[in-house]
TORTIMAR-686596 format. One record per residue (C-alpha): residue in three letters; x, y, z. Coordinates in steps of 0.25 Angstrom, whole numbers, plus 5000, padded with zeros to 4 digits. Each point is the difference from the previous one (the first is absolute). Layout:
<nodes>
ALAXYZ
...
</nodes>
This chain:
<nodes>
MET501450244981
ARG498750065006
LEU499849955014
ARG498750025008
ILE500050005015
ARG498849985009
PHE500250065014
ALA499350035012
LYS499950135009
LEU499749985014
GLY500050065014
LYS500650155002
VAL500649994985
ARG498550034996
PHE500150145003
THR501250024990
SER499450074987
HIS500149944987
ARG501150094996
ASP500949965011
VAL499749854998
ALA500750024987
ARG501150065005
ILE500149895011
TRP500049904988
GLU501150084992
ARG500949985012
ALA499649865003
LEU500449964985
ARG501450085001
LYS500249935013
ALA499749864995
ALA500950034988
LEU498949964989
PRO500450044985
VAL499050094999
ALA499850074987
TYR500150164999
SER499450104992
GLU501050094991
GLY500250155001
PHE500650105010
SER499349945013
PRO499949854998
ARG498849935007
PRO499849855003
LYS499049944990
LEU498949975011
SER498549994997
PHE499050005013
GLY498649955000
LEU498850085006
ALA500450095010
LEU499549975014
SER499450105009
THR501050045012
GLY499549935012
PHE499449874993
GLU500749875000
SER500149904989
HIS500449864997
ALA499950034984
GLU501050114996
TYR500749984988
LEU501350064993
ASP500649974986
ILE501550004999
GLN500950014987
LEU501349935001
LYS501250024992
GLU500349914989
GLN501149905000
ASP501050014989
GLY499549964987
GLY498650045004
GLU499549875006
ALA499249985012
ALA500649955013
PRO499649865004
TRP498850005010
ASP499549895009
ARG499449995014
THR501550015007
THR500250134992
ALA498650065005
ASP500249955015
ASP501450064999
MET499550134995
ALA498950025009
ARG501049975012
ARG500950114996
LEU498950104999
ASP499449965013
GLU501250025007
ALA500150144994
LEU498650045002
PRO499450065013
VAL499149935010
GLY498649994994
ILE500449994985
ASP500249854998
VAL500249944985
LEU499049894998
ALA500349954986
VAL500950044988
ALA499949954986
PRO500350044986
THR498950084992
ASP499750044986
ARG500750124996
GLY499050034989
GLY498849995010
ASP499250125005
SER500550075011
LEU499549965015
GLN499150145000
GLN499349964987
ALA499949855002
VAL499350005014
VAL498550024999
SER499649975015
CYS500549985014
THR499549915011
TRP500050085014
ALA499849955015
ILE499550125008
ASP499750005014
ILE499050085006
ASP499850035015
ASP498749995008
LEU499249944989
ASP499449855001
THR499849904989
GLU498550024999
GLN500150155000
ALA501250004989
ALA499149904991
GLU498850095000
GLN500950114996
VAL500749924988
ALA498749964995
ARG499450134999
LEU501350054994
LEU499949894989
ALA498650014998
ALA500250154995
GLU500050034985
GLN501050115002
ILE501050045011
VAL500450144998
VAL501250065007
GLU500750144998
ARG501450004995
GLU501050104997
ARG500550004986
LYS500950124995
GLY499850095011
ARG498449995001
ILE499049905006
VAL499349914991
CYS498849905003
GLU500349854993
ASP499249885002
ILE500949895004
ARG499149895001
HIS500649914989
GLN501350015007
VAL499449935012
LEU500349854995
ALA499749935013
LEU499850035015
ASP499849915011
VAL500049995015
SER501249905003
GLU500049985014
ALA499850065014
THR501350075006
GLU500250025016
THR499750144997
GLY499050004988
VAL499949934987
ARG500949984987
LEU499550044987
LEU500649934987
ALA499850094988
ASP500449994985
LEU500150144994
GLY500350034986
THR501250084996
GLN499850054986
PRO499850114995
ARG500250055014
ALA500349925012
LEU498849995011
ARG500650025013
PRO499649935012
GLU499750135008
GLU499150054989
LEU499149865000
LEU499950025016
ALA499550154998
ALA499049954990
MET499349905010
ASP498850045009
PRO500450055010
SER501450024995
LEU501149925007
GLU501550015004
ALA501049914999
ARG501049955012
SER500849934990
VAL500249974985
CYS500749904994
ARG500249974985
MET500049854998
HIS500049984985
GLN500150074987
TRP499349944987
MET500350004986
LEU499249954989
GLN500549884991
GLU499049954989
ASP498749995011
ALA500949965012
ARG500450095010
VAL501449995005
GLU501050055009
PRO501350084993
LEU500849895008
THR499549905010
VAL500449965013
ASP499949855007
ALA499150075011
VAL499650145004
PRO500050025016
ALA498750045007
PRO499850154998
LEU500450095011
ALA500549895009
GLU501450065004
VAL500350065013
ARG499750154999
ALA500950125008
</nodes>
């Protein structure tokens, strides 16, 4: 059986790198005593597959992990119901550090695309200080009116200029905050993900984020946009108490 887990990464743990988060999950799966399948060979590794990496310092309500479980005797899949999902989520939450929280667990198709291949865009909540809603709306309008948005990117050790306009799928001023404004942006991920900091650098004048939170990751199912695994409700972005 292959399981998909959706989890949040909030608070101090946002400063943990993607590689260290993978190590945290490996330890948590051992502590929770889940029957994870391992690769063969001299140095067996748990069969885990993470979604798109999250930049260190960013928060998220939509991180994903696929886990391959051992097959039962006879090759049959283990029975699955809501009680099983709730129990597994509880065991994992108890094994995970504060700030990494399991939001949903469900079986997924073993033959489907990997998360990194399937996700085509992400929704980001971006908090900007010292900017009011009118100023922000003007900057957003200028950016969206541009036929091209050229940024410099490093690729194979050299700087190249690329047009990212097609990857800015949506951008809007969500609301005013105590210190500025919150933007909501839908940014494309294929063939290379557009990062929130690249979007802000391309604005006129350029902006710098106080906080960034990934709210959703999206796949395409026929003509519909769907999440890899949904939850009943996603909390308001960046609402937790900061240290």
